[in-house]
N, CA and C atoms as an extended XYZ file, in Angstrom:
240
Properties=species:S:1:pos:R:3:atomname:S:1:resname:S:1:resid:I:1 pbc="F F F"
N        28.493       -5.197        9.723 N   MET     1
C        28.171       -3.829        9.392 CA  MET     1
C        26.689       -3.591        9.668 C   MET     1
N        26.366       -2.491       10.331 N   GLY     2
C        24.988       -2.188       10.711 CA  GLY     2
C        24.171       -1.647        9.557 C   GLY     2
N        22.892       -1.728        9.743 N   ARG     3
C        21.972       -1.207        8.729 CA  ARG     3
C        21.574        0.207        9.105 C   ARG     3
N        21.500        1.055        8.125 N   THR     4
C        21.044        2.418        8.337 CA  THR     4
C        19.524        2.430        8.238 C   THR     4
N        18.851        2.921        9.278 N   PRO     5
C        17.385        2.961        9.193 CA  PRO     5
C        16.940        3.928        8.096 C   PRO     5
N        15.869        3.581        7.429 N   ARG     6
C        15.347        4.453        6.382 CA  ARG     6
C        14.050        5.086        6.866 C   ARG     6
N        13.731        6.181        6.267 N   ASN     7
C        12.476        6.849        6.604 CA  ASN     7
C        11.319        6.073        5.993 C   ASN     7
N        10.319        5.797        6.819 N   ARG     8
C         9.116        5.115        6.336 CA  ARG     8
C         8.099        6.167        5.913 C   ARG     8
N         7.413        5.936        4.805 N   PRO     9
C         6.372        6.887        4.393 CA  PRO     9
C         5.270        6.951        5.451 C   PRO     9
N         4.964        8.146        5.901 N   LYS    10
C         3.960        8.320        6.958 CA  LYS    10
C         2.534        8.183        6.439 C   LYS    10
N         2.328        8.497        5.170 N   HIS    11
C         0.971        8.524        4.616 CA  HIS    11
C         0.655        7.316        3.738 C   HIS    11
N         1.560        6.360        3.678 N   LEU    12
C         1.356        5.206        2.804 CA  LEU    12
C         0.064        4.465        3.141 C   LEU    12
N        -0.167        4.185        4.399 N   GLY    13
C        -1.365        3.444        4.804 CA  GLY    13
C        -2.647        4.126        4.370 C   GLY    13
N        -2.709        5.443        4.578 N   ARG    14
C        -3.910        6.194        4.178 CA  ARG    14
C        -4.105        6.162        2.667 C   ARG    14
N        -2.996        6.240        1.943 N   LYS    15
C        -3.088        6.195        0.482 CA  LYS    15
C        -3.583        4.828        0.009 C   LYS    15
N        -3.099        3.769        0.645 N   LEU    16
C        -3.535        2.424        0.263 CA  LEU    16
C        -5.019        2.237        0.552 C   LEU    16
N        -5.479        2.777        1.669 N   LEU    17
C        -6.903        2.721        2.009 CA  LEU    17
C        -7.726        3.462        0.957 C   LEU    17
N        -7.283        4.654        0.581 N   ARG    18
C        -8.016        5.444       -0.418 CA  ARG    18
C        -8.085        4.726       -1.759 C   ARG    18
N        -6.994        4.066       -2.128 N   ILE    19
C        -6.998        3.317       -3.391 CA  ILE    19
C        -8.052        2.219       -3.340 C   ILE    19
N        -8.054        1.456       -2.260 N   ARG    20
C        -9.025        0.356       -2.137 CA  ARG    20
C       -10.450        0.886       -2.169 C   ARG    20
N       -10.688        1.983       -1.446 N   GLN    21
C       -12.034        2.559       -1.412 CA  GLN    21
C       -12.448        3.079       -2.788 C   GLN    21
N       -11.534        3.732       -3.488 N   ARG    22
C       -11.845        4.240       -4.826 CA  ARG    22
C       -12.170        3.116       -5.801 C   ARG    22
N       -11.504        1.979       -5.606 N   LEU    23
C       -11.766        0.828       -6.470 CA  LEU    23
C       -13.020        0.073       -6.044 C   LEU    23
N       -13.595        0.463       -4.904 N   GLY    24
C       -14.817       -0.166       -4.413 CA  GLY    24
C       -14.621       -1.610       -3.988 C   GLY    24
N       -13.453       -1.901       -3.436 N   MET    25
C       -13.135       -3.278       -3.047 CA  MET    25
C       -13.144       -3.458       -1.540 C   MET    25
N       -13.505       -4.663       -1.132 N   SER    26
C       -13.349       -5.046        0.273 CA  SER    26
C       -11.878       -5.417        0.478 C   SER    26
N       -11.491       -5.613        1.723 N   GLN    27
C       -10.114       -6.025        1.995 CA  GLN    27
C        -9.835       -7.403        1.395 C   GLN    27
N       -10.820       -8.273        1.437 N   THR    28
C       -10.661       -9.605        0.844 CA  THR    28
C       -10.466       -9.499       -0.665 C   THR    28
N       -11.268       -8.656       -1.315 N   GLU    29
C       -11.137       -8.468       -2.762 CA  GLU    29
C        -9.785       -7.863       -3.118 C   GLU    29
N        -9.311       -6.918       -2.301 N   MET    30
C        -8.013       -6.295       -2.557 CA  MET    30
C        -6.892       -7.319       -2.404 C   MET    30
N        -7.006       -8.175       -1.405 N   THR    31
C        -6.005       -9.225       -1.209 CA  THR    31
C        -5.894      -10.082       -2.466 C   THR    31
N        -7.042      -10.442       -3.031 N   LYS    32
C        -7.052      -11.255       -4.254 CA  LYS    32
C        -6.517      -10.466       -5.445 C   LYS    32
N        -6.910       -9.200       -5.575 N   ALA    33
C        -6.463       -8.368       -6.695 CA  ALA    33
C        -4.947       -8.173       -6.672 C   ALA    33
N        -4.379       -8.129       -5.472 N   LEU    34
C        -2.933       -7.966       -5.326 CA  LEU    34
C        -2.189       -9.289       -5.504 C   LEU    34
N        -2.943      -10.384       -5.538 N   GLY    35
C        -2.317      -11.692       -5.681 CA  GLY    35
C        -1.611      -12.157       -4.422 C   GLY    35
N        -2.078      -11.658       -3.268 N   LEU    36
C        -1.453      -12.034       -2.004 CA  LEU    36
C        -1.996      -13.369       -1.525 C   LEU    36
N        -1.125      -14.173       -1.012 N   LYS    37
C        -1.532      -15.467       -0.462 CA  LYS    37
C        -1.467      -15.384        1.060 C   LYS    37
N        -2.103      -14.355        1.586 N   VAL    38
C        -2.151      -14.119        3.028 CA  VAL    38
C        -3.592      -13.811        3.414 C   VAL    38
N        -3.845      -13.740        4.689 N   HIS    39
C        -5.165      -13.389        5.202 CA  HIS    39
C        -5.463      -11.931        4.848 C   HIS    39
N        -6.723      -11.628        4.623 N   TYR    40
C        -7.102      -10.257        4.256 CA  TYR    40
C        -6.694       -9.240        5.312 C   TYR    40
N        -6.446       -9.681        6.536 N   SER    41
C        -6.042       -8.745        7.592 CA  SER    41
C        -4.703       -8.087        7.273 C   SER    41
N        -3.926       -8.674        6.362 N   ALA    42
C        -2.672       -8.038        5.952 CA  ALA    42
C        -2.967       -6.682        5.320 C   ALA    42
N        -4.025       -6.612        4.507 N   VAL    43
C        -4.415       -5.344        3.883 CA  VAL    43
C        -4.810       -4.344        4.964 C   VAL    43
N        -5.535       -4.792        5.966 N   SER    44
C        -5.906       -3.928        7.083 CA  SER    44
C        -4.662       -3.386        7.774 C   SER    44
N        -3.689       -4.247        7.997 N   ASN    45
C        -2.449       -3.820        8.650 CA  ASN    45
C        -1.676       -2.822        7.799 C   ASN    45
N        -1.688       -2.992        6.473 N   PHE    46
C        -1.043       -2.014        5.589 CA  PHE    46
C        -1.732       -0.662        5.729 C   PHE    46
N        -3.068       -0.684        5.712 N   GLU    47
C        -3.845        0.558        5.760 CA  GLU    47
C        -3.704        1.273        7.098 C   GLU    47
N        -3.580        0.507        8.164 N   LEU    48
C        -3.426        1.096        9.501 CA  LEU    48
C        -1.995        1.535        9.780 C   LEU    48
N        -1.071        1.098        8.939 N   GLY    49
C         0.329        1.447        9.139 CA  GLY    49
C         1.033        0.589       10.175 C   GLY    49
N         0.400       -0.504       10.588 N   THR    50
C         1.035       -1.383       11.572 CA  THR    50
C         1.974       -2.380       10.906 C   THR    50
N         1.853       -2.505        9.604 N   ARG    51
C         2.745       -3.382        8.843 CA  ARG    51
C         3.049       -2.695        7.524 C   ARG    51
N         4.313       -2.705        7.139 N   GLU    52
C         4.704       -2.083        5.879 CA  GLU    52
C         4.713       -3.138        4.775 C   GLU    52
N         4.032       -2.867        3.667 N   PRO    53
C         4.003       -3.854        2.586 CA  PRO    53
C         5.366       -3.963        1.903 C   PRO    53
N         5.633       -5.135        1.340 N   ASP    54
C         6.843       -5.324        0.547 CA  ASP    54
C         6.778       -4.413       -0.672 C   ASP    54
N         7.927       -4.150       -1.239 N   LEU    55
C         8.020       -3.276       -2.405 CA  LEU    55
C         7.140       -3.766       -3.556 C   LEU    55
N         7.116       -5.062       -3.790 N   ILE    56
C         6.305       -5.610       -4.886 CA  ILE    56
C         4.817       -5.361       -4.647 C   ILE    56
N         4.395       -5.362       -3.392 N   VAL    57
C         2.988       -5.097       -3.068 CA  VAL    57
C         2.660       -3.630       -3.347 C   VAL    57
N         3.570       -2.732       -2.989 N   VAL    58
C         3.364       -1.305       -3.274 CA  VAL    58
C         3.271       -1.098       -4.784 C   VAL    58
N         4.115       -1.788       -5.525 N   LEU    59
C         4.073       -1.693       -6.984 CA  LEU    59
C         2.728       -2.169       -7.529 C   LEU    59
N         2.204       -3.255       -6.975 N   LYS    60
C         0.903       -3.770       -7.421 CA  LYS    60
C        -0.225       -2.788       -7.105 C   LYS    60
N        -0.177       -2.155       -5.926 N   TYR    61
C        -1.167       -1.119       -5.592 CA  TYR    61
C        -1.092        0.005       -6.622 C   TYR    61
N         0.123        0.445       -6.939 N   ALA    62
C         0.302        1.541       -7.893 CA  ALA    62
C        -0.276        1.170       -9.255 C   ALA    62
N        -0.041       -0.047       -9.678 N   ARG    63
C        -0.568       -0.487      -10.979 CA  ARG    63
C        -2.090       -0.535      -10.971 C   ARG    63
N        -2.674       -1.041       -9.878 N   LEU    64
C        -4.140       -1.082       -9.782 CA  LEU    64
C        -4.735        0.324       -9.824 C   LEU    64
N        -4.057        1.265       -9.162 N   ALA    65
C        -4.551        2.642       -9.090 CA  ALA    65
C        -4.149        3.472      -10.305 C   ALA    65
N        -3.267        2.892      -11.135 N   LYS    66
C        -2.762        3.600      -12.322 CA  LYS    66
C        -2.066        4.907      -11.943 C   LYS    66
N        -1.207        4.804      -10.918 N   VAL    67
C        -0.401        5.946      -10.486 CA  VAL    67
C         1.056        5.494      -10.393 C   VAL    67
N         1.998        6.432      -10.531 N   PRO    68
C         3.399        6.061      -10.338 CA  PRO    68
C         3.625        5.607       -8.892 C   PRO    68
N         4.473        4.622       -8.703 N   MET    69
C         4.743        4.117       -7.358 CA  MET    69
C         5.262        5.232       -6.450 C   MET    69
N         5.986        6.158       -7.029 N   GLU    70
C         6.526        7.279       -6.257 CA  GLU    70
C         5.413        8.043       -5.534 C   GLU    70
N         4.249        8.126       -6.143 N   THR    71
C         3.117        8.816       -5.532 CA  THR    71
C         2.745        8.186       -4.195 C   THR    71
N         2.904        6.881       -4.083 N   LEU    72
C         2.533        6.185       -2.854 CA  LEU    72
C         3.576        6.350       -1.757 C   LEU    72
N         4.843        6.363       -2.124 N   VAL    73
C         5.895        6.361       -1.102 CA  VAL    73
C         6.432        7.747       -0.762 C   VAL    73
N         6.110        8.740       -1.565 N   ASP    74
C         6.560       10.107       -1.289 CA  ASP    74
C         5.447       10.849       -0.553 C   ASP    74
N         5.697       11.175        0.710 N   ASP    75
C         4.677       11.844        1.524 CA  ASP    75
C         4.300       13.225        0.999 C   ASP    75
N         5.137       13.819        0.169 N   LYS    76
C         4.842       15.149       -0.363 CA  LYS    76
C         3.879       15.086       -1.550 C   LYS    76
N         3.721       13.889       -2.110 N   MET    77
C         2.846       13.728       -3.274 CA  MET    77
C         1.480       13.218       -2.840 C   MET    77
N         0.443       13.732       -3.489 N   LYS    78
C        -0.929       13.311       -3.190 CA  LYS    78
C        -1.448       12.436       -4.317 C   LYS    78
N        -2.389       11.572       -3.956 N   LEU    79
C        -3.043       10.763       -4.986 CA  LEU    79
C        -3.858       11.672       -5.891 C   LEU    79
N        -3.852       11.395       -7.195 N   PRO    80
C        -4.663       12.227       -8.102 CA  PRO    80
C        -6.147       11.991       -7.885 C   PRO    80
């Protein structure tokens, strides 16, 4: 059985970048704050939209920013 493609949030990368900038963190610091065991370039790829973060990573961004996760994945919603 085939998989149905889902719509990817178009503004997720920009929102993740804004969160990091608002927190005053470098990409390396954000990688550590998210508890990622990957190279800091993963954060760059999330922000550029070349790689989509796993759901748990989006949840961690939302918690750091103190916003509902829906705010990050719904293109109609803006960061407060």
